[in-house]
C-alpha positions in Angstrom: 0.0 0.0 0.0 1.3 3.4 -0.9 1.5 6.2 1.7 -1.5 8.5 1.5 -1.3 12.2 1.0 -1.0 13.8 4.4 -3.4 16.7 3.8 -6.1 14.4 2.4 -5.6 12.1 5.4 -6.0 14.9 7.8 -9.4 15.8 6.3 -10.5 12.1 6.3 -9.3 11.7 9.9 -11.2 14.8 11.1 -14.4 13.6 9.4 -14.0 10.1 10.8 -13.4 11.5 14.3 -16.5 13.6 14.1 -18.6 10.7 13.1 -17.3 8.5 16.0 -18.1 11.1 18.6 -21.7 11.2 17.6 -22.6 8.1 19.6 -21.6 6.5 22.9 -21.7 2.8 21.9 -17.9 2.5 21.9 -17.1 4.9 24.8 -15.1 2.3 26.7 -13.6 0.6 23.7 -10.5 1.9 22.0 -9.3 0.8 18.6 -6.0 2.4 17.6 -3.6 2.2 14.7 0.1 2.7 15.4 2.5 3.0 12.5 6.1 1.8 13.1 9.3 2.8 11.4 10.0 -1.0 11.0 9.4 -2.9 7.9 7.1 -5.9 8.0 10.2 -8.2 7.4 12.3 -6.8 10.2 12.8 -9.3 13.0 11.6 -6.8 15.6 8.3 -6.0 13.9 6.6 -9.1 15.5 7.9 -8.0 18.9 6.0 -4.7 18.4 2.9 -6.6 17.4 3.2 -8.8 20.5 3.4 -5.6 22.7 0.1 -4.5 21.1 -1.4 -8.0 21.9 -0.3 -7.8 25.5 -1.9 -4.3 25.9 -5.2 -5.9 24.7 -4.9 -8.7 27.4 -3.8 -6.3 30.2 -6.7 -3.9 29.4 -9.3 -6.7 29.5 -10.0 -6.2 25.8 -10.7 -2.5 26.2 -7.8 -1.5 24.0 -7.1 -3.0 20.6 -3.9 -1.8 18.8 -3.1 -2.6 15.2 0.6 -2.1 14.4 1.3 -1.4 10.7 4.7 -1.2 9.0 6.5 1.9 7.8 4.8 3.7 4.9 1.4 2.0 5.3 -0.5 5.2 6.1 2.0 8.0 5.8 5.7 8.3 5.1 8.2 7.5 7.8 8.9 11.2 8.6 5.2 12.2 8.7 3.9 10.2 11.6 4.4 13.0 14.1 1.9 15.2 12.2 -0.4 12.2 11.5 -0.6 11.2 15.2 -1.2 14.8 16.2 -4.0 15.1 13.6 -5.6 11.8 14.6 -5.0 10.1 11.3 -2.9 7.6 13.3 -3.5 7.1 17.0 0.1 6.4 17.8 3.5 5.6 16.4 6.6 3.5 17.3 9.5 5.3 15.6 12.9 7.0 15.7 12.3 10.6 16.8 15.4 11.8 14.9 13.2 11.7 11.7 11.6 14.9 13.0 14.8 16.9 13.7 13.8 19.3 10.9 10.9 20.4 13.1 13.1 20.9 16.2 16.7 19.8 16.6 15.7 18.5 20.1 14.3 15.5 18.4 17.8 14.5 17.3 19.2 15.3 20.8 16.7 13.1 22.5 16.1 10.6 19.7 19.6 9.6 18.7 22.4 11.3 20.6 25.2 9.7 18.6 28.0 8.2 20.7 26.2 8.9 24.1 25.0 5.5 25.1 27.0 2.3 25.1 24.1 0.1 26.4 20.3 0.4 26.2 19.9 0.3 30.0 21.8 3.5 30.3 19.3 5.3 28.0 16.4 3.6 29.7 17.6 4.8 33.1 17.8 8.4 31.8 14.4 8.3 30.2 12.6 6.6 33.1 14.5 8.0 36.1 16.7 10.9 35.0 14.2 13.4 33.6 14.1 12.2 30.0 10.5 11.2 30.0 9.3 14.5 31.3 11.5 16.4 28.8 10.3 14.3 25.9 6.7 15.2 26.7 7.6 18.8 26.9 8.9 18.4 23.4 6.0 16.4 21.8 2.9 17.7 23.7 2.7 20.9 21.5 2.5 18.6 18.5 -0.5 16.8 20.0 1.3 13.7 21.3 1.8 12.0 24.6 5.1 10.1 25.1 4.4 6.7 26.6 8.0 5.6 26.9 11.2 4.7 25.2 12.4 1.4 23.7 15.4 0.5 21.6 16.6 -2.2 19.3 20.1 -1.9 21.0 23.4 -0.5 20.0 23.5 -0.7 16.3 25.9 -2.6 14.1 27.5 -0.9 11.1 27.4 -2.3 7.5 30.3 -1.8 5.2 31.5 -3.2 1.9 35.1 -2.1 2.8 37.1 -2.7 5.9 36.8 0.2 8.4 39.1 -0.3 11.3 38.9 3.1 12.8 37.9 6.8 12.3 40.5 7.4 9.6 39.0 4.7 7.4 35.7 6.6 7.3 37.2 9.3 5.1 35.4 9.4 1.8 33.0 6.5 2.6 29.7 7.0 1.0 27.2 5.8 3.5 23.5 5.8 4.4 22.6 7.6 7.6 19.3 9.0 8.9 18.8 12.7 8.5 19.9 15.1 11.2 22.7 14.7 13.8 23.7 11.3 12.7 24.6 12.5 9.2 26.5 15.5 10.6 28.5 13.4 13.0 29.6 11.1 10.3 30.4 14.0 8.0 32.6 15.5 10.7 34.4 12.1 10.9 35.2 12.3 7.2 32.4 10.2 5.7 30.0 11.2 2.9 26.5 10.5 4.3 23.4 10.3 2.2 19.8 10.3 3.2 18.0 7.0 2.3 15.1 5.2 3.9 15.9 1.9 5.5 13.9 0.1 2.9 16.5 1.1 0.3 19.6 0.0 2.2 19.7 -3.5 0.7 19.4 -2.5 -2.9 21.8 0.4 -2.5 24.5 -1.8 -1.1 23.8 -4.4 -3.8 24.1 -1.9 -6.6 27.1 -0.1 -5.1 25.2 3.2 -4.6 26.7 3.3 -1.1 29.7 1.7 0.6 28.3 1.5 4.0 25.2 2.0 6.1 24.2 3.0 9.6 21.0 0.9 9.7 20.0 -1.3 12.6 21.2 -4.2 14.8 23.4 -7.1 13.6 20.7 -9.8 13.7 18.3 -7.7 11.6 21.1 -7.0 9.0 22.1 -10.6 8.9 18.5 -11.9 8.6 17.9 -9.6 5.6 21.1 -10.8 3.9 22.9 -7.5 4.1 26.3 -9.3 4.6 26.1 -10.8 1.1 27.3 -7.4 0.0 28.5 -5.7 3.2 31.2 -8.3 4.1 32.9 -6.1 6.8 30.3 -5.5 9.5 31.3 -3.6 12.6 30.2 -5.2 15.9 29.6 -4.3 18.7 28.4 -1.0 17.3 30.4 2.1 18.0 28.1 4.9 17.0 24.3 4.8 17.2 21.6 3.6 19.5 18.4 5.4 18.5 15.5 5.7 20.8 12.2 4.0 19.8 9.6 6.5 20.7 6.2 5.0 21.6 3.6 7.9 21.6 -0.1 8.2 21.6 -2.4 11.1 20.4 -2.6 13.4 23.4 -6.3 14.1 23.3 -6.9 10.3 23.4 -4.5 9.9 26.2 -5.9 12.7 28.3 -9.4 11.2 28.1 -8.3 7.7 29.2 -9.1 6.4 32.7 -6.1 6.2 35.0 -5.9 2.4 35.0 -5.5 2.4 31.2 -2.9 5.1 31.4 -0.9 3.0 33.9 -1.3 -0.1 31.7 0.2 1.7 28.8 3.1 3.1 30.8 4.0 -0.3 32.4 3.5 -2.2 29.1 6.0 0.1 27.3 8.6 -0.4 30.0 8.2 -4.2 29.6 8.2 -3.9 25.8 11.6 -2.1 26.0 13.2 -4.8 28.0 11.6 -7.5 25.8 12.8 -5.9 22.6 16.4 -5.4 23.8 16.8 -8.9 25.4 15.4 -10.8 22.4 17.5 -8.8 19.9 20.7 -9.2 22.0 20.1 -13.0 21.9 19.4 -12.9 18.2 22.6 -10.8 17.7 24.7 -13.4 19.5 23.5 -16.2 17.2 23.9 -14.1 14.1 27.5 -13.0 15.0 28.6 -16.6 15.5 27.0 -17.5 12.1 28.7 -14.6 10.4 32.1 -15.2 12.0 32.0 -18.8 10.7 31.6 -17.6 7.1 35.1 -17.2 5.6 33.8 -14.4 3.3 32.7 -12.2 6.2 35.1 -10.3 8.5 33.5 -9.0 11.7 35.4 -5.9 12.9 35.5 -4.7 16.5 36.9 -1.2 17.0 39.4 -0.6 19.7 38.6 1.5 22.8 40.9 4.1 21.4 39.0 4.4 18.1 35.7 4.4 19.9 36.9 7.3 22.1 38.0 9.2 19.0 34.5 8.9 17.4 32.8 9.9 20.6 34.9 13.0 20.9 33.8 14.0 17.4 30.2 13.3 18.3 30.4 15.5 21.3 31.4 18.5 19.2 28.2 18.0 17.3 26.1 17.7 20.5 27.3 21.2 21.4 26.5 22.6 17.9 23.0 21.2 18.0 22.4 22.5 21.5 22.4 26.0 20.0 19.8 25.4 17.4 16.7 25.7 19.5 15.6 26.3 23.1 14.5 22.7 23.5 17.7 21.3 22.0 19.6 23.3 24.6 17.4 21.9 27.4 18.0 18.4 26.0 21.8 18.9 25.8 22.0 20.2 29.4 19.7 17.4 30.7 21.5 14.5 29.0 25.1 15.7 29.6 24.3 16.5 33.2 22.9 12.9 33.6 25.9 11.4 31.8 28.3 13.3 34.0 26.5 12.6 37.2 26.5 8.8 36.5 30.1 8.7 35.4 29.4 8.0 31.8 30.9 11.3 30.7 34.1 12.8 32.0 33.8 16.3 33.6 
């Protein structure tokens, strides 16, 4: 199915919403569509579907969520507007796609080089002020942030051996728009903006040399290493947030028990996603390492530190681009420093 025109969809969504509010027969039943940035063939898409099923069970059948793949209703970078307008009721996505609206989406969505493990980011979001700050960012767009998940620290795909920062020079690579691209450009690479659905064919045809895409097991399951025979693992660069948000008007009208069910379910979903993909990564890495045509590269601590230092210069640059980006920069760096994850 092709993505629909956003303006037309807004009109249809408004008409449909008006029709539904005319009666009270479904006052205690909620049927929502969440669009994800995952493709239907991604190995984490079923994990997202299972989260939706658990919400249905936990709510006693009062909430029914249908999760649809990227591009089903709107383009990957239009879900923020679509959820706010009520075309979609929620999304499960990488917030950095919306960095063109406010640079703070990049700061909170994918602070390149900041997190070396998912639990570090979860602790910040759940207990370090991130959740409240994220809602301060998305509430004006008509969304309520339910919580953060992640696929884990991402792997890196490459058709050429990249053993350190110096080897990134001149590498034509796919990277999401926003801060990720600017960090890699500062490191000497030549990033291009391609949707995830085009990574496989772009590597196959030699359009790009490398890609910042997703975790090792997803890359491996999709056959990426047939062309990108020099994967980097564990990842050294990117661990994007998976933002789970609901239309704010819908959220505000929910009874307290359903609000709590959603909050708890997303915390569980985050742990489930990370644990299952870490297990899948371990198996995929063993399989890849056993293939004589594939060379799995692990960067040294020294090279990782070089890349992080480059990333930090971009954090400071982005912090000056909007008031919310500055707040996010201060919040995250204060947390990283206070927990010993960033040197003073």
